[in-house]
C-alpha positions in Angstrom: 0.2 -0.1 0.0 1.2 3.4 -0.6 1.9 6.1 1.9 -1.0 8.2 2.3 0.9 11.0 1.1 1.7 9.4 -2.4 -2.1 8.9 -3.0 -3.1 12.2 -1.6 -0.5 14.5 -2.7 -1.1 14.2 -6.5 -4.8 15.0 -5.8 -3.8 17.9 -3.3 -1.3 19.2 -6.3 -4.1 19.2 -8.8 -6.6 20.8 -6.6 -4.4 24.1 -6.4 -2.6 24.4 -9.9 -3.8 27.3 -11.9 -4.0 27.1 -15.6 -1.1 29.5 -15.7 0.9 27.9 -18.1 -1.7 26.1 -20.0 -2.9 29.5 -21.6 0.2 29.6 -23.6 -0.6 28.4 -27.3 1.0 27.0 -29.9 3.2 23.5 -29.9 6.4 25.5 -28.9 4.4 25.5 -25.4 3.2 22.1 -25.2 4.3 20.4 -22.0 3.9 17.1 -20.5 4.4 15.2 -17.2 7.2 12.8 -17.6 7.6 9.7 -15.4 11.6 8.2 -15.5 13.0 6.2 -12.4 16.4 6.9 -13.4 16.4 10.7 -13.7 13.8 11.0 -10.6 16.2 9.3 -8.6 18.9 11.7 -9.8 16.6 14.8 -8.7 15.7 13.2 -5.6 19.3 12.5 -4.7 20.1 16.1 -5.6 17.1 17.6 -3.5 17.7 15.3 -0.5 20.5 17.0 1.5 19.0 20.7 1.0 15.6 19.4 2.1 17.3 18.1 4.7 18.8 21.2 5.6 15.6 22.7 5.6 13.8 20.2 8.3 12.0 18.7 5.1 11.9 14.5 5.4 12.5 14.1 1.6 10.5 10.8 1.8 7.5 12.9 1.7 8.2 14.9 -1.1 7.4 13.8 -4.4 9.3 14.6 -7.8 7.5 15.9 -10.8 9.3 15.9 -13.9 7.7 18.3 -16.4 8.4 18.0 -20.1 9.2 21.8 -21.3 12.0 24.0 -23.0 10.5 26.5 -20.6 13.3 27.2 -17.4 11.2 26.9 -14.7 11.0 24.7 -10.9 8.7 25.1 -8.0 8.7 23.4 -4.7 5.7 22.7 -1.9 5.5 21.4 1.4 4.9 17.9 -0.6 6.1 18.5 -4.3 9.1 19.6 -5.9 9.1 20.2 -9.9 11.5 20.4 -12.1 11.3 21.4 -16.4 13.4 19.2 -18.5 14.4 22.8 -20.1 15.8 24.1 -16.3 17.6 20.9 -16.2 19.2 20.9 -19.5 20.2 24.3 -19.0 21.8 23.9 -15.8 25.7 23.3 -16.2 26.4 21.0 -13.0 24.4 19.4 -10.1 25.6 22.7 -8.2 23.9 24.8 -10.2 20.4 22.6 -10.2 21.1 22.5 -6.6 21.0 26.2 -6.3 17.8 26.7 -8.0 16.3 24.1 -5.9 17.7 25.6 -2.3 16.0 29.0 -3.7 12.6 27.3 -4.3 13.1 25.9 -0.7 13.7 29.0 0.3 10.4 30.4 -0.9 9.1 27.6 0.7 10.7 28.4 4.2 10.0 31.9 3.9 6.0 31.1 3.6 6.1 33.0 0.6 2.4 32.6 -0.6 0.8 32.7 -4.1 -0.2 35.8 -5.6 -4.0 37.0 -5.7 -5.3 33.7 -4.4 -4.7 31.4 -7.6 -3.0 28.8 -5.5 -6.2 28.3 -3.1 -8.8 28.7 -5.7 -7.9 27.1 -9.0 -8.6 23.6 -9.8 -8.3 21.0 -12.5 -8.5 17.3 -13.0 -5.5 15.4 -12.4 -3.5 13.1 -14.9 0.1 11.9 -14.2 0.9 9.8 -16.8 3.1 7.1 -15.1 5.3 5.2 -17.8 9.1 5.7 -18.4 9.8 8.0 -21.1 10.1 5.5 -23.7 6.8 3.9 -23.0 5.2 7.7 -22.9 6.6 8.3 -26.3 4.5 5.1 -27.6 1.4 5.6 -26.0 1.6 9.3 -27.3 0.3 8.4 -30.5 -3.0 6.8 -29.2 -6.2 8.9 -28.2 -6.4 8.2 -24.3 -2.6 9.0 -24.1 -3.4 12.4 -26.1 -6.2 13.1 -24.1 -3.8 12.8 -21.1 -0.9 14.8 -22.3 -3.7 17.2 -22.8 -5.2 16.8 -19.2 -1.8 17.5 -17.7 -1.1 21.1 -19.0 -3.2 22.0 -16.0 -0.5 20.8 -13.9 1.9 23.3 -14.6 -0.4 26.7 -13.1 1.1 26.7 -10.5 4.3 27.9 -12.2 2.4 30.7 -13.8 0.3 31.4 -10.5 3.6 31.9 -8.3 4.7 35.5 -8.3 7.1 36.7 -6.2 8.6 40.7 -5.2 12.0 41.6 -5.6 11.7 41.6 -2.0 10.7 37.9 -1.6 13.2 37.0 -4.3 16.1 38.4 -2.2 15.0 36.9 0.8 14.7 33.3 -1.0 18.3 33.9 -2.3 19.6 34.3 1.0 17.6 31.5 2.6 18.4 29.4 -0.3 22.4 30.3 0.4 21.8 29.6 4.0 20.5 26.3 3.3 22.8 25.3 0.8 26.1 26.0 3.4 23.9 24.2 6.1 23.7 21.4 3.7 27.5 21.5 3.1 27.1 22.4 -0.2 28.7 25.4 -2.0 26.4 28.5 -3.0 28.5 29.1 -6.2 26.3 27.5 -8.1 23.4 29.2 -7.4 25.0 32.8 -7.9 26.3 31.5 -11.3 23.0 30.0 -12.5 21.0 33.5 -11.8 24.2 35.6 -13.5 24.0 33.3 -16.6 20.5 35.1 -17.2 21.7 38.7 -16.0 20.4 39.7 -19.5 16.5 38.9 -18.8 15.9 42.0 -17.0 16.5 43.9 -20.4 13.7 41.5 -22.2 10.2 42.5 -22.3 7.7 40.4 -21.0 6.9 38.3 -23.9 10.6 37.3 -24.7 11.5 36.5 -21.0 11.7 33.0 -19.6 8.9 32.4 -17.5 10.9 31.6 -14.6 12.3 35.1 -14.7 9.1 36.7 -15.1 7.7 35.4 -11.7 11.0 35.4 -10.2 12.5 39.2 -11.1 15.9 39.3 -11.3 18.6 42.5 -11.1 22.1 43.2 -11.0 21.9 44.3 -7.2 20.3 41.0 -6.4 22.6 39.1 -8.3 25.6 40.8 -6.6 24.3 40.4 -3.3 23.8 37.0 -3.7 27.4 36.7 -4.6 28.6 38.6 -1.7 26.5 36.2 0.9 27.9 33.1 -0.8 31.6 34.1 -1.6 32.3 34.0 2.5 30.8 30.9 3.0 33.1 28.3 4.0 31.4 25.6 1.9 32.1 28.4 -1.3 34.9 26.4 -2.7 33.5 22.9 -2.4 32.9 21.2 -6.1 30.5 18.7 -7.5 32.0 14.8 -6.6 32.8 12.9 -10.1 29.9 10.8 -9.2 27.4 13.7 -9.1 28.8 15.0 -12.2 28.4 12.0 -14.0 25.0 11.5 -12.8 24.0 14.8 -14.1 25.7 14.3 -17.3 23.5 11.3 -18.0 20.3 13.0 -16.9 21.0 15.5 -19.5 21.9 13.0 -21.9 18.8 11.0 -21.6 16.5 14.0 -21.8 18.7 15.2 -25.1 17.8 12.0 -26.6 14.3 11.2 -25.8 13.2 15.0 -26.1 15.9 16.4 -28.8 16.8 13.7 -30.8 17.9 15.3 -34.4 19.7 17.8 -31.7 21.4 14.8 -29.7 22.5 12.9 -33.1 24.8 16.2 -33.5 25.6 17.1 -30.1 26.6 13.4 -28.9 29.5 12.8 -31.8 29.6 9.4 -32.8 33.3 8.8 -32.0 32.4 9.9 -28.4 33.3 6.8 -26.1 32.1 8.4 -23.2 29.0 6.6 -21.4 26.3 9.6 -21.6 27.0 10.4 -25.1 26.6 6.8 -26.7 23.6 6.4 -24.2 22.1 9.8 -25.9 22.7 8.1 -29.1 21.0 4.9 -28.0 17.9 6.8 -27.2 18.1 9.4 -30.2 18.3 6.3 -32.3 15.5 4.7 -31.0 13.1 7.8 -31.0 14.3 8.3 -34.9 12.6 4.9 -35.6 16.2 3.4 -35.7 15.7 0.5 -33.7 18.6 -1.8 -35.0 21.2 1.2 -34.4 19.9 1.9 -31.3 20.2 -1.8 -30.1 23.3 -1.8 -31.2 24.6 0.6 -28.9 22.3 -0.4 -26.1 24.0 -4.3 -26.3 27.6 -2.7 -26.6 27.0 -0.4 -23.3 24.8 -3.6 -21.4 28.7 -5.5 -22.0 30.3 -2.8 -20.0 27.1 -2.5 -17.3 25.4 -6.3 -17.1 23.8 -4.8 -14.1 22.5 -1.6 -15.1 18.5 -1.8 -15.0 18.0 0.9 -16.9 19.9 -0.1 -20.4 17.7 -3.5 -19.8 14.8 -1.1 -19.3 15.4 0.6 -22.9 16.3 -2.5 -24.2 12.9 -3.6 -23.4 11.2 -0.6 -24.7 12.7 -0.8 -27.9 11.8 -4.5 -28.4 8.5 -3.9 -27.5 7.5 -0.8 -29.5 9.2 -2.2 -32.6 6.8 -5.1 -32.8 9.6 -7.6 -31.0 7.4 -8.1 -27.6 8.4 -12.0 -27.1 12.1 -10.5 -27.1 10.9 -7.5 -24.9 10.1 -10.1 -21.8 13.6 -11.0 -21.1 15.4 -7.7 -20.5 12.2 -6.5 -18.7 12.5 -9.2 -16.4 15.8 -8.6 -16.2 15.4 -4.7 -15.3 12.8 -5.5 -12.8 15.2 -7.9 -11.3 18.0 -5.5 -10.9 15.5 -2.9 -9.3 12.4 -4.7 -7.9 11.3 -1.5 -6.0 11.1 0.7 -9.1 7.1 0.5 -9.7 7.2 1.8 -13.1 9.6 -0.9 -14.2 6.9 -3.5 -13.2 4.5 -1.6 -15.6 6.7 -1.9 -18.5 7.0 -5.7 -17.8 3.4 -6.3 -17.1 2.5 -4.4 -20.3 4.7 -6.9 -22.3 3.3 -9.8 -20.6 -0.3 -9.1 -20.9 0.8 -8.4 -24.7 1.6 -11.9 -25.2 -1.0 -14.5 -26.5 -0.7 -16.8 -23.8 -2.9 -16.3 -20.7 -0.4 -17.9 -18.1 1.4 -14.9 -18.9 -1.4 -12.1 -18.8 -2.0 -13.9 -15.3 1.6 -12.9 -14.4 1.1 -9.6 -15.9 -1.5 -8.9 -13.9 0.3 -9.6 -10.6 3.2 -7.3 -11.9 0.9 -4.9 -12.3 -0.6 -5.2 -9.0 2.9 -5.2 -6.9 3.5 -1.5 -8.8 -0.1 -0.3 -7.7 0.7 -1.4 -3.8 3.6 1.4 -4.7 1.8 3.7 -6.4 -2.3 3.3 -6.2 -2.4 6.5 -8.1 -0.4 4.9 -11.8 -3.4 5.7 -13.9 -1.8 3.7 -16.9 -1.1 0.5 -14.7 -5.0 0.5 -14.0 -5.5 0.8 -17.4 -3.5 -2.0 -18.8 -4.7 -4.2 -15.5 -8.5 -3.6 -17.2 -7.1 -4.8 -20.5 -5.8 -7.9 -18.7 -8.6 -8.9 -16.7 -10.9 -8.3 -20.1 -8.5 -10.8 -21.5 -8.7 -13.4 -19.0 -12.4 -13.1 -19.1 -12.7 -11.2 -15.3 -15.5 -8.9 -16.8 -16.2 -7.5 -13.3 -12.5 -6.7 -12.2 -11.7 -5.4 -15.6 -14.7 -2.6 -15.3 -13.4 -1.8 -11.6 -9.9 -1.0 -12.8 -11.6 0.9 -15.5 -13.7 2.8 -13.0 -10.1 3.1 -11.0 -8.0 4.3 -14.4 -11.1 6.7 -14.5 -10.9 8.1 -11.0 -7.1 8.7 -11.4 -7.4 10.6 -14.6 -10.3 12.7 -12.7 -13.6 11.7 -14.7 -15.3 11.0 -11.9 -18.5 10.2 -13.8 -16.8 7.6 -15.8 -15.4 6.4 -12.5 -18.9 6.1 -11.1 -20.6 4.4 -14.2 -17.8 1.7 -14.6 -18.0 1.2 -10.8 -21.5 0.7 -10.8 -21.3 -1.8 -13.8 -18.5 -3.6 -11.8 -20.6 -3.9 -8.7 -23.2 -5.7 -11.0 -20.7 -8.3 -11.6 -18.8 -9.0 -8.6 -19.6 -10.9 -5.8 -21.2 -8.8 -2.6 -19.3 -8.4 0.1 -15.9 -9.3 -1.5 -13.1 -6.5 -0.9 -13.5 -5.9 -4.6 -17.1 -5.3 -4.4 -16.7 -2.9 -1.7 -14.0 -0.8 -3.3 -16.7 -0.4 -6.4 -18.9 0.6 -3.7 -16.2 3.3 -2.6 -15.8 4.6 -5.8 -19.2 5.3 -6.5 -19.6 6.8 -3.0 -16.9 8.9 -3.3 -16.9 9.9 -7.1 -20.3 12.3 -6.9 -22.7 9.6 -6.7 -26.4 10.9 -8.2 -29.5 10.6 -5.5 -30.5 7.2 -6.8 -26.7 5.9 -6.3 -27.0 6.9 -2.5 -30.6 5.6 -2.2 -30.2 2.1 -3.5 -27.1 2.0 -1.5 -28.3 3.4 1.4 -31.2 0.6 1.2 -28.3 -2.3 0.5 -27.0 -1.2 4.0 -23.7 -0.6 1.8 -20.7 0.9 4.3 -17.7 2.6 2.6 -14.5 1.7 4.0 -11.8 4.9 4.2 -9.6 3.7 1.5 -10.0 7.1 0.0 
């Protein structure tokens, strides 16, 4: 079972995000929520010492990765978000940690959103919960397209948050203090803002959104630089391990999001791991699976215990119709990292795609294991519905479809499928009670309430 925080946080986040960035029109403004275990873990490691210095338990903070070229980040009491554009623009972990510290500094100072947007806005939550590769495959389907569209509202907090220059200065000082308390240098914080000093001369339309809501000035940068230069940890540098992880994270994002650029940026003759990793992903995205697999196999020969390479190989094989071949590498990825629910979802998806009821049943097991860790994984529920349908388990298929609709925010459809599930499930069983819970929570009609009262149904407190 997920911790209460994980289940609640995404709904809490959804309930307070305004449509700030969703109003931006055109393909350039397109955004999506991305799930990737490897990148989320790197970001969590970068954030952990700063959150600890602020007295925040990092285990209770969810990392959100946003696919957008805009430079943006935000921090809330239980959630922290990063735009891919911000990550790709950072030169090293310390710069990224500087931005993290600045955002946590706002949080620590209790700076509230302007004009009450954060408390009054609402939206339908949808978190597309697959690895980057699976996301790319699903993006062509109507369901995935709808999910990506609905997720745009998720980013409203970035537009809703607006700070005065005074608040910015206080957040700088608080961030610098947090970095020093965490044993980290404040140099990256000053350098990151200094790199974008020119933003203040642009008009509103040409400025990065981050610097529209976080006004920057030369005086502010100089004040920050004076602060960090005298701190005892100023001359500390990033470890070689941290630098390597940062390079891998950027290479992976480039490969998935900017494949044409990645092929040029990461030269074919380059022998370093990030370059070859980026090229493998880029070839995969450019629909050259054989070239991608050749590179992945070479990397696996060097790193046979890397779960993300096995995950990537499985994704490539699955998405290019080689489902039976995809099973073994995906099993390997799960064996190497059994605590990662997204890897289990990938494996479950492959197993239920095989024409073998035993495999489908095993896929159900894998998906349920993933859902014990991430109950709100909408895609896992959709796949589980498909698996139960293949096994002829109509009541369970409809219950899983109800769960799927509940977690994408379509309460009306959630209620419809939960009512259908109740008709097919054995009264009094845990599954029947769960269907009843959904009916009661998902805006039941008067008729539903009357019928449920007549039955003497009592909903559990699972939600």
